[in-house]
C-alpha positions in Angstrom: 14.1 -39.2 -6.2 10.8 -37.5 -5.2 9.9 -37.4 -1.7 6.9 -34.9 -1.8 8.3 -33.3 1.3 8.3 -29.8 0.2 7.1 -28.0 3.3 10.6 -27.9 4.9 11.7 -25.3 2.4 9.1 -22.6 3.3 9.3 -23.5 6.9 13.1 -23.0 7.2 12.9 -20.0 4.6 10.3 -18.0 6.5 11.8 -18.6 9.8 15.0 -17.5 8.6 13.6 -14.5 6.8 11.9 -13.4 10.0 14.9 -13.8 12.0 17.0 -11.8 9.4 14.3 -9.0 9.6 14.7 -8.9 13.2 18.5 -8.7 12.8 17.9 -5.9 10.4 15.5 -4.1 12.9 18.1 -4.2 15.5 21.3 -3.7 13.5 22.0 -0.2 14.8 23.8 -1.7 17.7 27.0 -3.9 17.9 25.9 -6.1 14.9 25.6 -3.0 12.5 29.2 -1.8 13.7 30.5 -5.4 13.0 29.4 -5.6 9.5 30.4 -2.2 8.4 29.0 0.0 5.7 27.9 -3.1 3.6 26.0 -4.7 6.6 22.6 -3.6 5.7 22.9 -4.7 2.1 24.2 -8.1 3.2 21.5 -8.7 5.8 18.7 -7.6 3.3 20.3 -10.1 0.7 20.2 -12.9 3.2 16.4 -12.1 4.0 15.6 -11.9 0.3 17.1 -15.3 -0.4 15.4 -17.2 2.4 12.0 -15.3 1.6 12.4 -16.3 -2.0 12.9 -19.9 -1.1 9.1 -20.1 -0.2 7.5 -18.8 -3.3 8.4 -21.5 -5.8 7.3 -24.1 -3.6 4.0 -22.5 -2.9 3.5 -22.1 -6.5 4.3 -25.8 -7.3 2.2 -27.1 -4.6 -0.7 -25.2 -5.9 -0.3 -26.4 -9.5 0.2 -30.0 -8.2 -3.0 -30.2 -6.5 -5.2 -28.2 -9.1 -6.7 -30.4 -11.9 -5.3 -29.8 -15.4 -8.3 -27.6 -16.4 -7.9 -25.3 -13.5 -4.1 -24.7 -13.7 -4.6 -21.0 -15.0 -6.8 -20.3 -12.2 -4.6 -22.1 -9.6 -1.6 -20.0 -10.8 -3.7 -16.8 -10.9 -5.0 -17.2 -7.3 -1.3 -17.7 -6.0 -0.3 -14.5 -7.9 -3.3 -12.5 -6.5 -2.4 -13.5 -3.0 1.1 -12.3 -3.5 -0.1 -9.1 -4.9 -2.5 -8.3 -2.1 0.0 -9.5 0.5 2.6 -7.0 -1.0 0.1 -4.2 -1.2 -0.7 -4.6 2.4 2.9 -4.7 3.7 
């Protein structure tokens, strides 16, 4: 069933990714010791999973709002914003 309520995925994903990055930033303390040598890898994998959950939703939302003759331009604008964002980061 389609609900058209897709905003929950990016909201939860980005929030979880931000919290995961904070955990990575402060992992030198007791958290890093608890997770052992694989701790950083596990934390970054969790961040990647949650960060990646927002990307397809943004693409699909953009394409669903664009008229059929502008689908290529809509997809290109999403890709351009991702490239510019990654270049700045």
